[in-house]
C-alpha positions in Angstrom: 201.5 -99.2 67.6 203.2 -96.5 69.6 203.3 -94.3 66.5 199.6 -94.6 66.0 198.9 -93.7 69.7 201.2 -90.7 69.5 199.5 -89.5 66.2 196.0 -89.9 67.8 197.1 -87.9 70.8 198.5 -85.1 68.7 195.4 -85.0 66.6 193.2 -84.6 69.7 195.4 -81.8 71.0 195.3 -80.0 67.7 191.5 -80.4 67.3 190.9 -79.1 70.9 193.2 -76.1 70.2 191.5 -75.4 66.9 188.0 -75.6 68.6 189.1 -73.1 71.3 190.4 -70.7 68.7 187.1 -71.1 66.7 185.1 -70.2 69.8 187.2 -67.1 70.4 186.9 -66.0 66.8 183.1 -66.5 66.8 182.5 -64.3 69.8 182.2 -60.9 68.1 181.4 -59.3 71.4 184.5 -60.6 73.2 186.6 -57.6 72.1 185.6 -54.0 71.4 188.9 -52.5 70.2 188.5 -51.1 66.7 184.7 -50.9 66.7 182.6 -47.8 66.0 179.3 -47.0 67.5 176.5 -44.5 66.9 173.3 -43.8 69.0 170.2 -41.6 69.0 167.9 -41.0 71.9 165.8 -38.7 74.1 166.2 -37.0 77.4 164.5 -35.4 80.4 166.3 -32.6 82.2 166.4 -30.9 85.6 168.3 -27.7 86.5 169.4 -26.0 89.6 168.4 -22.4 90.3 170.6 -19.8 88.6 171.5 -16.1 89.1 171.1 -14.7 85.6 172.7 -11.3 84.8 171.3 -9.1 82.0 173.4 -6.2 80.8 173.3 -3.6 78.1 174.0 0.1 77.4 171.2 1.4 79.7 170.8 -1.5 82.2 172.5 -4.1 84.3 170.5 -6.3 86.6 170.5 -9.8 88.0 167.5 -12.1 88.5 168.4 -14.1 91.6 167.7 -17.9 92.0 165.8 -18.1 88.7 163.8 -21.4 88.4 163.8 -23.3 85.1 162.6 -26.6 83.7 162.8 -28.6 80.5 160.2 -28.9 77.7 159.4 -32.6 77.0 157.5 -33.7 74.0 156.7 -37.2 75.4 156.4 -40.3 73.2 156.3 -38.8 69.7 157.0 -39.7 66.1 159.3 -36.7 65.8 162.0 -38.7 67.4 162.3 -40.8 64.3 160.9 -38.4 61.7 164.0 -37.2 59.7 162.3 -33.8 59.1 161.6 -33.1 62.8 164.2 -35.1 64.7 165.9 -32.0 66.1 162.6 -30.6 67.6 162.3 -32.8 70.7 165.0 -33.1 73.5 167.4 -35.5 71.9 170.9 -37.0 72.2 173.2 -38.0 69.3 176.6 -39.7 69.9 179.2 -41.5 67.8 182.5 -42.9 68.9 185.4 -45.4 68.6 186.8 -48.0 70.9 190.5 -47.3 71.4 190.7 -50.5 73.6 188.4 -53.2 74.8 187.3 -51.1 77.7 187.7 -47.5 76.6 186.1 -45.3 74.0 186.3 -41.7 72.8 183.2 -40.1 71.3 181.6 -36.8 70.2 178.0 -36.0 70.8 175.3 -33.4 70.8 173.0 -33.1 73.9 169.9 -31.2 72.7 168.3 -30.0 76.0 165.7 -27.4 76.5 165.8 -24.7 79.3 162.6 -22.7 80.1 162.5 -20.0 82.7 159.5 -20.8 84.9 157.2 -17.8 84.3 155.0 -18.4 87.3 157.6 -17.3 89.9 158.6 -14.2 91.9 162.3 -13.6 92.0 164.4 -10.9 93.6 166.1 -8.5 91.2 169.3 -6.5 91.9 170.8 -3.7 89.7 169.4 -0.9 87.7 167.4 -0.1 84.5 167.6 3.3 82.9 166.2 3.0 79.4 165.3 6.1 77.3 161.8 7.4 77.9 160.7 6.6 74.4 161.3 2.8 74.9 158.3 0.8 76.3 160.7 -1.0 78.7 161.4 2.3 80.5 158.3 1.4 82.5 160.7 -0.7 84.6 163.3 2.1 85.1 164.7 2.3 88.6 167.2 0.9 91.1 166.6 -2.7 92.2 167.8 -3.9 95.6 166.4 -7.3 96.2 163.1 -6.1 94.7 160.6 -9.0 94.2 159.4 -9.1 90.6 156.5 -11.3 89.4 157.8 -12.8 86.1 154.2 -13.5 84.9 153.1 -9.9 84.9 152.0 -7.9 81.8 151.4 -10.9 79.5 154.6 -12.8 80.1 154.2 -16.4 79.0 156.4 -19.5 78.7 157.4 -19.9 75.1 157.3 -16.2 74.5 155.5 -14.7 71.5 155.9 -15.4 67.8 158.7 -13.3 66.2 157.3 -10.0 65.2 154.3 -10.1 67.6 153.8 -6.7 69.3 153.5 -6.6 73.0 151.3 -4.4 75.1 152.4 -1.3 76.9 153.9 -1.9 79.4 155.6 -5.0 77.9 156.5 -8.1 79.9 159.6 -7.7 82.1 161.3 -10.9 80.9 160.7 -14.1 79.0 163.8 -16.3 78.7 164.6 -19.7 77.4 167.0 -21.9 75.5 164.6 -24.1 73.6 166.2 -24.8 70.2 168.0 -25.5 72.4 170.4 -25.7 75.3 172.9 -27.5 72.9 175.8 -29.1 74.7 178.3 -30.2 72.0 180.9 -32.4 73.8 183.6 -35.0 73.7 183.6 -38.0 76.2 186.0 -40.6 77.3 184.1 -43.7 78.6 184.9 -47.0 80.2 182.9 -50.2 79.4 182.7 -53.4 81.3 180.9 -56.6 80.4 178.8 -57.9 83.3 176.9 -60.6 81.4 178.3 -63.4 83.6 176.6 -61.9 86.7 173.3 -62.7 85.0 174.3 -66.2 83.8 174.6 -65.1 80.1 177.2 -67.2 78.3 176.5 -66.4 74.7 177.1 -62.6 74.6 176.7 -62.6 70.8 173.0 -62.9 71.5 172.6 -60.7 74.6 175.4 -58.8 76.4 175.0 -56.5 79.4 177.6 -53.7 79.9 178.2 -51.0 82.5 179.5 -47.7 81.2 180.9 -44.6 82.9 182.3 -41.5 81.3 183.6 -37.9 81.6 182.9 -35.2 79.1 183.6 -31.5 78.2 182.4 -29.2 75.5 180.8 -26.0 74.2 177.4 -24.6 74.7 175.8 -23.5 71.4 172.2 -22.4 72.3 169.5 -20.7 70.3 168.2 -18.4 73.0 164.6 -17.0 72.8 164.7 -13.9 75.1 162.1 -11.1 75.2 163.7 -8.5 77.5 162.0 -5.2 78.5 160.1 -5.1 75.2 163.2 -5.3 73.0 163.4 -7.3 69.8 164.9 -10.8 70.5 168.0 -12.2 68.9 166.9 -15.8 68.7 169.8 -17.3 66.8 172.6 -19.8 67.5 175.6 -18.5 69.3 178.6 -20.1 71.1 177.9 -18.9 74.7 180.1 -20.9 77.1 181.3 -24.3 78.1 180.1 -27.4 80.0 181.6 -30.3 82.0 179.8 -33.6 82.6 179.9 -37.1 84.1 177.7 -40.1 83.3 176.9 -43.7 84.3 174.8 -46.1 82.4 173.8 -49.6 81.5 173.9 -51.1 78.0 172.0 -54.0 76.5 173.5 -55.3 73.3 171.4 -57.6 71.1 172.7 -59.9 68.3 176.1 -58.3 68.4 175.2 -55.1 66.5 172.3 -53.3 68.2 171.9 -51.9 71.6 169.6 -50.1 74.0 171.3 -47.8 76.6 170.0 -45.9 79.7 172.2 -43.2 81.2 172.2 -40.8 84.1 174.2 -37.7 83.3 175.0 -34.7 85.3 177.2 -31.7 84.9 178.0 -28.0 85.1 177.2 -25.3 82.5 178.8 -21.8 82.4 177.6 -19.4 79.8 179.0 -15.8 80.0 178.2 -14.7 76.5 174.5 -15.2 75.8 172.9 -13.1 73.0 169.5 -11.6 74.1 168.5 -8.9 71.6 169.4 -7.7 68.1 171.9 -5.3 69.7 175.4 -6.8 70.2 175.7 -4.7 73.4 173.0 -6.7 75.1 174.2 -9.9 76.8 173.2 -12.3 79.5 175.3 -14.7 81.7 174.5 -17.6 84.0 175.9 -20.8 85.4 174.1 -23.9 86.8 174.1 -27.6 87.3 172.0 -30.0 85.1 170.9 -33.6 85.4 169.8 -35.7 82.4 167.9 -39.0 82.1 168.7 -40.5 78.7 167.4 -43.5 76.8 169.1 -44.2 73.5 169.2 -46.9 70.8 172.3 -47.5 68.7 174.6 -49.8 66.7 178.1 -51.1 67.1 180.2 -52.2 64.1 183.5 -52.6 62.4 184.5 -50.9 59.1 
């Protein structure tokens, strides 16, 4: 009789232990280490004012406190159209969890930066172009001289490549719209806060907080029409960026997620190509602020 009772007790303990192990194994979302993730989304951007220096063989001047804005496309099929996915302001990221709480990732933040044409900004420096160049209309010394950036046909978006300007030409049209490309690496922390909302089965719905720090290169395609010169308008490594973010992640059915992020940072570009001449450069630095919504997947290989 004692033997039967002992056997029954051991069976109960074993079954209970087995059941606990089964529950642990079934919770795919209980551990992140070893998982990969990939996401795609869109952003809206804000920028601080920036002192932008333009320099070349016959000129060196700075536009002080330049105002700029982004170029949103709104809700559009281009975000999911493979042929046009790089046209809107977008965010791509892929990464790997090195532990349950930390991940490393690489990403591409495709922002757009457009100088506000309807502004008057103070200009400092000099312009001394040869008389046979249309931009020589602006020759002179500039000492906090106010310049209306919308004069002489200047318009946001500039002109199509090859379009001839009037005489005199626009003083300046300047933007990074294809785009202000921040190619970066991030280290992020992730914390499951599902219990705060009474969620017990995280394999159905899981809520996570995420925070991260990033650094990377700026690889813009800059559309600049400067003093009537022919624009460069090609991709060029122009500087570096630093960033920090915080976000909330909703994971559904273990593998799919929706994530919202607030991301801010600093951009410093000292080698921006402006015209077809390699002597012509621009430089600027500023702070940015992104609002991001992305969809993604998380999986093991």
